C-alpha positions in Angstrom: -24.2 3.8 0.7 -21.0 3.3 -0.7 -20.7 -0.5 -0.1 -16.7 -1.3 -0.8 -15.8 2.0 1.1 -16.0 -0.5 4.7 -16.9 -3.7 3.1 -14.6 -4.9 0.4 -11.8 -4.0 2.3 -12.6 -7.4 4.0 -11.7 -10.9 2.9 -9.8 -11.0 0.1 -10.4 -7.4 -1.3 -8.0 -6.8 1.3 -5.6 -9.9 0.7 -2.8 -7.4 -0.7 -2.2 -6.3 2.9 -3.5 -9.3 5.0 -1.0 -11.7 2.9 2.1 -9.8 3.7 1.3 -8.8 7.5 -0.7 -11.9 8.9 0.8 -14.8 7.8 2.9 -15.6 11.2 0.5 -19.1 11.6 -0.5 -19.6 8.5 -0.8 -23.2 8.9 -3.4 -23.1 11.2 -4.6 -20.4 9.5 -5.5 -21.5 6.2 -7.4 -24.5 7.8 -9.8 -22.5 9.5 -10.0 -20.1 6.4 -10.8 -22.5 4.0 -13.1 -24.5 6.7 -15.2 -21.2 7.3 -15.0 -19.8 3.6 -16.4 -23.0 2.4 -19.1 -23.3 4.8 -20.8 -20.2 3.7 -22.2 -21.9 0.9 -24.6 -23.3 3.2 -25.5 -20.0 4.3 -29.3 -18.6 3.8 -29.4 -15.5 3.0 -32.9 -15.0 2.0 -34.1 -14.3 -1.6 -34.3 -11.4 -4.2 -38.1 -10.4 -4.7 -37.6 -7.6 -7.3 -34.1 -7.8 -9.1 -33.4 -4.0 -10.2 -32.5 -3.3 -13.7 -28.6 -4.1 -14.4 -28.6 -3.2 -17.8 -28.3 0.6 -19.0 -27.6 1.8 -16.0 -26.8 5.4 -16.4 -23.6 6.2 -14.4 -21.1 8.9 -14.3 -17.6 7.6 -15.2 -13.9 9.3 -14.3 -12.1 10.3 -16.7 -8.9 8.3 -17.8 -7.3 10.5 -20.9 -3.7 11.2 -19.2 -2.8 15.2 -20.8 0.7 16.4 -20.6 0.7 19.0 -18.1 -0.3 15.5 -15.7 2.8 14.2 -17.3 5.0 17.4 -16.6 3.5 17.6 -13.4 4.7 13.7 -12.7 8.1 14.7 -13.9 8.5 18.0 -12.7 8.0 16.4 -9.0 9.9 13.1 -9.6 13.3 15.7 -10.6 12.9 17.5 -7.6 12.8 14.1 -5.4 15.6 12.6 -7.0 18.9 15.5 -7.4 22.3 15.1 -8.5 24.5 13.8 -6.4 28.1 15.7 -6.9 31.3 14.4 -5.1 33.1 16.9 -3.3 36.7 17.0 -3.0 39.6 18.1 -1.4 37.4 19.5 1.9 35.8 17.9 4.9 32.4 17.3 5.9 30.5 20.3 6.5 26.6 20.9 7.7 24.3 20.2 4.8 26.6 17.6 2.9 25.7 14.2 2.0 28.1 11.6 3.2 28.2 7.8 2.9 29.0 6.1 5.9 29.9 2.5 7.4 29.6 2.4 10.9 29.4 -0.3 13.9 28.1 0.6 17.4 29.5 -1.0 20.6 28.8 -1.6 24.0 31.6 -2.1 26.5 33.3 -2.8 23.3 31.0 -5.4 21.8 29.1 -4.5 18.8 25.6 -4.8 19.4 22.4 -6.0 17.3 21.3 -3.0 14.6 23.9 -1.1 15.3 26.0 -1.8 12.2 25.6 -0.6 8.5 28.1 -0.5 5.2 27.4 2.0 3.0 24.9 4.3 4.5 23.7 7.8 2.8 23.3 10.8 5.8 22.5 13.9 5.2 24.2 16.2 8.0 22.1 18.4 9.8 18.8 16.0 9.1 18.6 15.2 12.8 17.9 11.4 11.4 20.4 9.7 13.8 20.9 10.4 17.5 22.4 13.5 19.1 25.7 13.8 18.7 26.3 11.0 15.8 25.7 14.0 13.1 27.8 16.5 15.1 30.9 14.2 15.2 31.0 13.5 11.4 31.7 17.0 10.7 35.1 17.8 10.3 36.1 14.1 8.4 37.7 13.7 5.6 37.2 11.3 3.0 38.5 7.7 4.1 39.0 8.8 7.4 37.8 6.5 10.2 36.5 8.0 13.6 35.5 6.8 16.9 32.5 8.6 18.2 31.2 8.8 21.6 27.5 8.4 22.0 25.0 8.2 24.8 21.5 7.1 23.7 18.7 9.5 24.8 17.0 8.0 27.7 14.6 7.3 27.4 14.9 5.7 23.8 11.4 4.3 22.5 13.3 2.7 19.2 15.0 0.0 22.2 14.9 1.2 25.8 17.4 -1.7 26.9 19.9 1.1 25.3 18.4 4.5 26.6 21.3 6.0 28.9 23.8 3.6 27.6 27.6 5.0 26.4 28.3 4.0 23.3 31.1 4.0 20.8 30.0 4.1 16.9 33.7 3.5 14.5 32.6 5.1 11.8 34.5 5.3 8.0 33.7 8.1 5.2 33.9 6.5 2.0 32.1 9.8 0.6 30.8 13.1 0.6 28.4 14.7 -1.4 26.4 17.8 -2.3 23.0 18.3 -3.8 22.2 19.9 -6.9 18.6 20.0 -8.9 18.5 17.3 -11.8 17.6 17.9 -15.3 15.8 15.6 -17.4 18.0 13.4 -19.2 19.1 9.9 -20.5 21.5 9.2 -17.8 19.0 10.5 -14.8 16.5 8.8 -16.5 18.1 5.4 -16.4 19.3 5.6 -12.8 16.5 6.9 -11.2 14.7 4.4 -12.8 17.2 1.2 -12.3 17.4 0.9 -16.1 14.0 0.2 -17.0 13.5 3.2 -18.9 16.6 4.4 -20.7 16.0 7.2 -22.5 13.0 10.2 -22.1 11.0 9.5 -24.6 10.9 5.9 -22.8 10.2 7.6 -19.9 7.4 9.7 -20.9 5.6 6.9 -22.1 5.9 5.2 -19.1 4.5 8.0 -16.6 1.6 8.1 -19.5 1.2 4.2 -18.8 1.2 4.2 -14.9 -1.2 7.5 -14.6 -3.8 5.8 -17.1 -3.9 2.6 -15.5 -4.3 4.3 -12.0 -7.3 6.8 -13.4 -8.6 3.4 -15.6 -8.5 0.9 -12.3 -10.1 4.2 -9.6 -12.9 5.0 -13.2 -13.6 1.0 -13.0 -13.9 1.0 -9.2 -16.1 3.6 -9.0 -18.6 3.0 -11.7 -19.0 -0.6 -10.6 -19.4 0.8 -6.9 -21.9 3.1 -8.3 -24.0 0.4 -10.7 -24.4 -1.7 -7.7 -25.5 0.9 -5.6 -28.2 1.6 -8.2 -29.6 -1.8 -8.6 -29.5 -2.5 -4.8 -31.7 1.0 -4.9 -33.8 -0.7 -7.6 -34.5 -3.8 -6.1 -36.7 -5.7 -3.2 -35.3 -8.2 -0.8 -36.2 -10.5 1.9 -32.9 -11.0 4.0 -32.3 -13.5 6.7 -31.1 -13.0 10.2 -28.4 -15.6 9.4 -26.9 -14.4 6.3 -26.7 -10.4 7.9 -24.9 -12.0 11.1 -22.4 -14.1 8.8 -21.5 -11.2 7.0 -21.2 -8.8 10.2 -19.1 -11.5 11.8 -16.6 -12.2 8.7 -16.2 -8.0 8.4 -15.5 -7.8 11.9 -12.9 -10.7 12.0 -11.3 -9.3 9.1 -10.9 -5.9 10.4 -9.8 -7.1 13.7 -6.8 -9.1 12.3 -6.2 -6.2 10.3 -5.8 -4.1 13.5 -3.7 -6.5 15.0 -1.4 -6.5 12.1 -0.7 -3.5 12.3 -0.2 -3.3 16.4 -4.0 -2.0 16.9 -7.2 -2.3 18.9 -10.3 -2.6 17.4 -11.1 0.6 18.8 -7.9 2.4 17.1 -8.4 0.9 13.9 -12.2 3.0 14.1 -10.4 6.0 15.0 -8.8 6.1 12.0 -11.7 6.3 10.4 -12.9 9.3 12.6 -15.3 7.2 14.6 -15.9 5.5 17.8 -15.9 2.0 18.3 -19.5 1.9 18.8 -20.1 4.2 15.7 -17.5 1.6 14.0 -19.9 -1.5 15.1 -23.0 0.4 14.1 -21.4 1.1 10.3 -21.0 -2.4 10.5 -23.9 -3.6 11.0 -25.5 -1.6 7.9 -22.6 -2.7 5.9 -24.1 -6.1 6.8 -27.2 -5.8 5.3 -25.7 -3.9 2.4 -23.1 -7.1 1.6 -25.7 -9.7 2.1 -28.0 -7.5 -0.6 -25.2 -7.5 -2.6 -24.2 -11.0 -2.1 -27.7 -12.3 -3.6 -27.9 -9.5 -6.2 -24.0 -11.1 -7.7 -25.4 -14.5 -7.9 -28.6 -13.8 -9.5 -26.9 -11.8 -12.3 -24.3 -14.7 -12.6 -27.1 -16.9 -13.0 -29.6 -15.2 -15.2 -26.7 -14.4 -17.8 -25.2 -17.7 -18.0 -21.4 -16.7 -17.0 -19.0 -19.0 -15.9 -15.4 -17.9 -14.0 -12.4 -18.7 -16.0 -8.4 -18.1 -15.3 -8.6 -14.8 -16.9 -10.5 -13.5 -14.3 -8.5 -13.8 -11.5 -5.3 -12.1 -12.9 -6.2 -8.9 -11.3 -6.4 -10.6 -7.7 -3.0 -12.4 -8.4 -1.7 -9.0 -9.9 -2.4 -7.3 -6.2 -1.9 -9.9 -3.7 1.2 -11.7 -5.8 -0.3 -15.0 -5.0 -1.8 -17.7 -8.0 -5.1 -18.7 -7.9 -4.6 -22.0 -6.2 -2.0 -20.3 -3.6 -5.6 -18.0 -2.8 -7.4 -21.1 -2.5 -5.5 -22.5 0.0 -4.5 -19.6 2.0 -8.2 -18.1 2.2 -10.6 -21.0 0.9 -12.1 -21.4 -2.6 -15.3 -19.8 -1.6 -14.0 -16.8 -0.4 -11.5 -16.0 -3.6 -14.4 -17.1 -6.3 -16.7 -14.8 -4.6 -14.6 -11.5 -4.8 -13.9 -12.7 -8.5 -17.8 -13.3 -9.1 -18.2 -10.2 -7.8 -15.9 -8.3 -9.5 -16.8 -10.3 -13.3 -20.9 -9.3 -12.6 -20.2 -5.7 -11.5 -17.8 -5.0 -14.5 -20.6 -6.5 -16.7 -22.9 -4.1 -15.5 -20.9 -1.0 -16.3 -20.1 -2.2 -19.6 -23.3 -2.2 -20.3 -24.0 1.0 -18.8 -24.8 4.3 -20.4 -21.8 6.5 -19.4 -20.9 10.0 -18.9 -17.7 11.7 -18.2 -17.4 13.6 -14.8 -16.0 16.6 -14.1 -12.2 16.7 -13.3 -10.9 16.0 -10.2 -9.7 19.0 -8.3 -6.3 19.8 -8.3 -6.0 18.7 -4.9 -7.0 15.2 -5.1 -5.2 15.1 -8.5 -1.8 16.0 -6.6 -2.3 13.7 -3.7 -2.3 11.1 -6.0 0.2 12.1 -8.1 2.1 12.0 -5.0 1.6 8.9 -3.7 2.8 6.9 -6.7 6.1 9.2 -6.8 6.5 8.3 -3.4 5.9 4.5 -4.3 8.5 5.2 -7.6 11.2 6.5 -5.7 11.2 4.0 -2.9 11.2 1.3 -5.5 14.4 3.2 -7.3 16.2 3.3 -4.3 15.5 -0.6 -3.2 17.8 -1.9 -4.8 17.9 -5.6 -3.0 15.7 -7.4 -0.1 19.0 -7.8 1.3 19.9 -4.1 1.5 16.5 -3.3 3.2 16.8 -5.9 5.8 20.5 -4.4 6.9 18.9 -1.2 6.3 16.4 -2.1 9.3 18.8 -3.2 11.1 20.5 0.0 11.5 17.9 1.6 12.8 19.2 1.7 16.4 21.5 4.6 15.3 18.8 6.5 14.4 16.3 8.5 16.2 
């Protein structure tokens, strides 16, 4: 049943994505979302005929112990992704060198938007810039400035207005580097972590903490899903069509919003899950019923256990979205936010009161994928020295393929 696979990414669970990508009409959306969310309090979802046992559940959970091998594997991968750059002196640029350059592109003598950047690191021979650019940098010497005659490809998808246009890029070569394999030293740690850790010992401990958090988050989420599935399976319901339709409508609207934010329609969004649009819609309807059942169970357990929501219960959501509770209320409506936090609290209560056994270890393929994702994010964080630099690098995309 895997309720959260298709359900929990809707609504508040997707705030981290939606908050960063779909805020162009924030004021109007705030009113609409808040109104729709608060109106949900009056929806009749039916009733629970029999509530299944929710304490003493038997759950298999992920082992959250971090091994030395996992730490060493992460370090090894990060070392390979962050080699040392050694300055090259006394010769011109050769294929395979890394060069640091300033460049300005001009059409008919006038600089065009997105064609200028200072301090860009380019690997010669990578093919990351438009044809002819890297080839003409070969032979330049440190401190030299040179005009490169470049013609944009035709067609040129990045900017059709530049397709086939003859351009002059004025390039200044600041530095030439060669990459060598990195060694795990205090200096390397300080460089790669941007000073967050200064010694190898601190770095190892930080990696251990990061992997532990990753494992615990996954363990908690899987256990919460499994607990809810068991309770639903052992409960009996009389659901209302009104409640099911409400959940279906909300989920579909959220998926359409996310699809639009990424420049897709719902058909393309469905294809990401290897489903047709019709299959996706059927799955939404199935999960709308499951979500209605989940809502009834959450409300019932919350009431039976005399629970209440405290500020601390919102901490994880605030961390995920980067938004304070009151801002979440304004953006998404208090009812939607509170419902999500209530769900997590009740599900964690079921997990905390369950009998848990450790699952067999994940396959190497799964762990490698997880570690690679974390390593990629870590490298991206290390390289992003400021928001301004990121914006300027985006502007330079006109010089790239």
